[in-house]
N, C-alpha and C positions, 0 to 999 in steps of 0.2 A: 502495501499500500504505497502511494506517495506522501512523505510528511508534508505540514505546511511549509510552506519560502522560510527558508533564514535569511542569512546576513551573508554569507559564502556566494562569493563566484570564480568560478571555474570559466576558463575562453582558452581554447585549441585554435588552433591553427596547423590545416592539412592543406597538405598540395592538391590533393584528385579525390570525388569519390570513391569509398570504398578506402579510403586509410584511415577513416576514423572511425570505423568497426573494429576492421584486423585490429589495429594497434591500440585503438584506445574503445574500445567498446566497451570493455567492462568497467573499466573508469567511470565512462560515462552514463554509464546506465545505472553505476553502480552510486554518485553523487544527484543526481537527476530524484531517483532513488529516493534517496534523501532530506530532496528541496533544497540541495545549494541551485545556486543559481548556475546551468550551463551551455556555454555559450556557442557553436561549431563556426568556426569559420574558413571557408575550404578556396585555395586561391586556383581552382581554374575549376573547366566541367569537365576535364577530362578527353576532350577533345581523341587524343591518340591515343585511346586504352584499347589494348588486344581482343576483339572479342571472344569468347571462351562458351558460349554456343553457338551451335548450325544455324537454328532460324530467327535469329538478333544480325547475320555477317553480313545482309541486306546492308545495315543502317553502317555499312564502310567506317571512314571516321570525320570529325567536322560537325558543323550541327544539327545533323541527325541522331549524331551518335552523343550528341551534347544534351540532347534536348530528351532522350530515352536515361542518360546520366540522372538528371537533374530529377526526375520521379524517381529513380530508384535511391536518390540520396535522398528524397520526400521521406518514404518508407521506413527508409534506414531508420530513420530520425526518430519516426512513432514509435517502429523498434524502442530506441532504447529510451524513451521520454523524454526527447528533446522535444523544444521546442523555438528555440533561440536559431536559428540560424541565416548565414547569410553568405553572399559570393565574394569573393575582396577585387571589387571593380571587373573589369569582365577581360581578366585576362586567359590568354590561349593556351591548353596543354603542351607543354615543351618537349615530349619527347624526350629522347633518351642521347646521351651527351653521340655526337657526333652524326645524328640525323637531318635529313631535308626539312621537319617541323622546330628540330629546337636553329634553326636562324629565323623563323617567323618574324617580322617584326611585332606580333599581335604575341605571342611566346613572354611565359610568365617568366623566362630564363633571361627575354631581350630587354622584360619590361623597366621604365624609370625610375629607380631606384625609390625616390623620390617622391614623385607621385605614390606608388604602393605604398608605404610606408604614412603616405599623409592617411590614406584610406582604413588602414591602420588602425593609427593616432584616436580617428574618430569614432572608430568602436573600439576603442578604450579605454576612451572620456567619455563613452557614453554609457556601456558598462559595467567597465567601472570593478574591475576584477580583480581580486589579490592576489589570482595565481594563471596564470598562463605556463602551457604547455605546445611544442614543436619538437622540430629535432634537432639532431647537430649537427656540430658542422659539417657533418659528412654527408648531411642528408641519409642518415643510417645507410643505402646500398651502392651512392651516388649520384640518384637520380637528379638533377637539374633543379625541379620544383621541389622539391627537397630542399638542396641548399639557397636558391632562394627564398622561401619559407623560414627558411634557421637568421637570413640576413636581415631579411625582411622584420618580422621578429623584433629582434635582440633590439632593430635600426628603435623599431617603434616605441619599446619597453624603455625606452630611455627618454627619448620624442616628449612620450605620454606625459612625463614628470614635468619634463620643463617648462616652465610659464610664456618659454620664450620664445614656443616652437611651434609650428601652425596654430597660428594663436588663433583663426578664423573654425575650427577646428573643437572648441570644446576647453572645459576647464579641466587645468590639468587634473592629473591621474597617477600617484604611480605602483604602481603593481610590486607587490615584496618576495615572490618568486615566482622565480622561469624555470620549467622543467625541460629538459628532449626525451624525449621517449627514446625505449632499449629494447631490443631483443637481448634476454639472459642467454652466454652462452649454454648455462647450464642445462637452458631447455631445450635448445637446439642440440645439445650432445639424445637426451632425453628421446627424440623427434629423431634420429638417428638409429640410435637404438631398438625405435619402435618397429622403423622401419626396414630395415638391415637383413631382415628375408623373403621380404615382400615382393609381389608380383609388381607392382605398382608404384613405385618409392617418390612418384612426384619429383619433388625439390630436393630432394637425398639421390636422388641416382647420383650413384656412382663418389659419392659424396662419402668419404672415411670418417673424416673427422670436422669438427665445426672450422677447423682452419684453413678448409677446401672451401672454406661460404666469402661469399662475398657481403657480409653483414655481419653481426655478436657484437655484442660487448663481453668484459670483462666482463665475472660476478662479483668483482673488488668493487669494482667501476659505481654502480647501481646504489642509489644511496636509499628505492624509494618502493618499494613492494604493495601495488593493491589490489585486493584480494575477495574478490569476486563472490556471490551468494551462485546458487543454482541456479538461483532467479537473473541473475544477469550475466549469466552465460548462460543461457537461454533466451535471453536480450539481443546479448553479441551473435548469437548466431541465428537468430532471426532476421534482424540483421545487413549480416553476411548474405544472409536468403535474397536477401534485398535487388543486392550489387547483381542479378545474374544474368547482363554483359561479362561481366568481369570474373567471377569466381563461382566457378563451376561447383555446385553440390556433389557432382563423383567427385571434385579435381582436390588436391593435393591440403590445403586449408581443413577443407572440412574430413578428413581421412586421418588427416593430423588427431582433427578433434577427437577423431571416435579413438582412435589412442593412446592420448593422453587427459584426455579432457579435462578436468578443473582442471588438475594440477599444471597444464599449460595454457588453456585460453582461459582460465577462469581468471589466470593471474598478469598484471602488467607491470611494465619495469618502466623506471625512470632514472634521469641521474638529474640532482640540481646543477640547475648552474648559476642563480645568479639566489641569495637570499640567505636564508639560513634555515640550517634543521631544526627540531623540536629541541626544547631542552628536556624534555625527558626520554630525550631517545639516546640510550649511551654511545659512545664514541664506537665504532667499527661494525653498530646494528643498522639495520634499513628502515627506514619510515614507515607506517602502516597508512600513515593517509596524507594523502598533498596538500591540505590545510595544518599538519604541526607544527606548533610554536604562537598557529596567530590566532 
């Protein structure tokens, strides 16, 4: 049951529709259920996403796919209990590094960073969250839109607190904590082991260890672990199913969830980039709450 709204505010900046569900679905569902104000900002509409289901391949790339992915994102937010979603301007999906889409002047990777920062400053000053979450400086696995989201988010957090910056975009606001999402190497190791003898290894095909993967964060670096209930796990799975152009129910994400379930997909990890850990968190231990200490 959703609790009455409280004064906690969490704002998440993601690059494409589906990123929010895969990386932070449990976190969003948990805090929305608890009554915190959860705002999702998506930087593009995912025009370059790879369609994984045959009956939707006719959408191709571009505006038709973007329209479909907007609808998928709305359904995912509903599954997570999140009612406040915004797109950041009108930036387009940049595709992967080195692709033609990456050179598109309208791509987020090619964006005027000041303009993108100004747009996000306006949201921060309107919503006034204590906590912001986005990607690390590598964009998790090197996607240009994820890297750009990291850059724009940190610039916007600084500018939002500066009374002399973007004065037309609202009254100053100081975010207290900024996090980067993280995939723990220990979770990846469990996934590799679970699929070691599988006929359908998904993205673990040919992978012998976590060092063979282009993503993953050392467990010692992770500062924060958000654990969800079975309800939050179910909400995350429902949100992922909503993104049906991008995530096949027979694909590796759902296979991984079936194999490791709540021990992996029901727990989401973060690295604290800005702010202080909660005073009640012993040195070396992980926070269990993004709002710890606030």
